[in-house]
C-alpha positions in Angstrom: 91.1 101.6 135.2 91.4 98.3 137.0 94.4 97.9 139.4 95.8 95.1 137.2 95.6 97.3 134.1 97.2 100.3 136.0 100.1 98.0 137.0 100.7 97.0 133.3 100.5 100.6 132.1 102.8 102.0 134.8 105.4 99.2 134.5 108.9 100.2 133.4 110.0 98.4 130.3 113.5 98.4 128.9 113.8 100.2 125.6 116.6 100.0 123.0 116.5 102.1 119.9 118.2 100.9 116.7 121.6 102.4 115.9 121.4 105.9 114.4 122.0 106.1 110.7 122.8 108.9 108.3 120.6 109.2 105.2 121.9 111.8 102.7 119.1 111.0 100.2 115.4 110.9 101.1 114.0 109.7 97.8 110.5 109.0 99.2 108.6 109.8 102.3 110.2 108.2 105.4 113.5 107.4 103.8 114.5 105.3 100.8 112.9 102.7 98.7 114.9 100.0 100.3 114.2 100.8 103.9 112.5 103.2 106.1 115.0 105.3 108.1 113.8 104.5 111.6 116.4 106.3 113.7 118.1 109.1 111.7 121.2 110.8 113.0 120.5 114.2 114.5 123.1 116.6 116.0 123.1 117.3 119.7 121.9 120.9 119.3 119.9 121.2 116.1 119.3 124.8 115.0 117.2 126.2 112.2 119.5 127.1 109.3 117.0 128.4 106.8 113.3 128.3 106.0 111.4 128.9 102.8 107.8 128.8 101.9 106.9 125.7 99.8 103.5 126.8 98.5 99.8 126.6 99.4 98.7 124.0 101.9 97.7 125.4 105.3 94.1 126.2 104.7 91.0 124.5 106.1 90.3 122.8 102.7 93.8 122.6 101.3 96.7 120.7 102.9 100.1 119.6 101.7 99.9 115.8 101.7 103.3 114.9 100.1 106.4 114.6 102.2 109.4 116.4 100.7 112.1 114.2 99.2 115.8 114.9 99.0 118.3 113.6 96.4 121.5 114.8 94.9 121.6 118.0 96.9 118.1 119.1 96.0 114.9 119.2 98.0 111.6 118.6 96.1 108.2 119.6 97.4 104.7 119.7 95.9 102.0 121.9 97.4 98.2 121.5 97.6 97.7 123.3 94.3 100.0 120.9 92.4 103.0 123.3 92.3 106.2 121.3 92.2 109.4 123.1 93.5 113.0 122.3 93.8 115.4 124.0 96.3 119.1 123.6 96.9 120.1 122.3 100.4 121.1 126.0 101.0 117.5 127.0 100.6 118.0 128.7 97.2 115.1 128.2 94.8 116.1 126.2 91.7 112.9 125.9 89.7 109.1 125.6 90.1 106.5 123.9 87.9 102.7 124.2 87.9 101.2 120.7 87.3 97.6 121.9 87.2 96.1 120.6 83.9 94.9 123.1 81.3 91.2 123.8 81.9 91.3 122.9 85.6 91.0 125.4 88.4 93.7 125.8 91.1 92.8 124.0 94.3 90.0 122.0 92.8 91.8 118.8 93.5 94.2 118.7 96.4 96.7 116.0 97.3 99.9 114.7 95.6 102.7 112.2 96.0 106.3 112.5 95.2 109.3 110.1 94.8 112.7 110.0 93.2 114.4 107.1 91.5 116.8 106.4 88.7 117.5 110.0 88.0 113.8 110.9 87.6 111.3 112.7 89.9 107.9 111.0 89.9 104.9 113.1 90.9 101.2 112.1 91.1 98.5 114.7 91.5 94.9 114.6 92.6 94.0 115.4 89.0 94.8 111.8 88.2 98.1 112.3 86.4 101.5 110.7 86.9 104.4 112.9 85.8 108.1 112.0 85.2 110.2 115.1 85.8 113.8 115.9 85.1 115.1 116.8 88.6 117.8 119.2 87.3 115.6 121.6 85.4 111.9 120.7 86.0 111.2 119.6 82.4 108.4 117.1 82.1 109.8 113.9 80.5 106.4 112.3 80.2 102.9 112.3 81.7 100.3 109.5 82.1 96.7 109.8 83.0 95.7 107.4 85.8 92.0 107.8 85.4 89.9 104.7 84.8 88.1 104.0 81.6 
């Protein structure tokens, strides 16, 4: 590294983080639809309160790709095999739904996306389907194929 470059790299620069903010609902990855929560509030001494398995997704070929979302006191996750789950903020399981289409094998298509808006949970799967889900009970309100013609 050149001396001039080393001077730039090693230079102290003032840094000021944005004000911390509390975000009770994480309706999509990284915050909310209106804004990304860039500096969330965190307690001085955070401690693990509970932990639950959220499905398949730690293998060499299968990974969980969807961030969990939180809304109205529920945490929603979707695993690498298209299993959608809801948990209370206490960790208690509320419901679970397999979104693998009939005739498809588990794990044949991995990847998903999840978001919450207007009282509906929206989930896409690697099978090319968008689902609108009732967040209270896991009932499918409607599904739409996203595959091209």
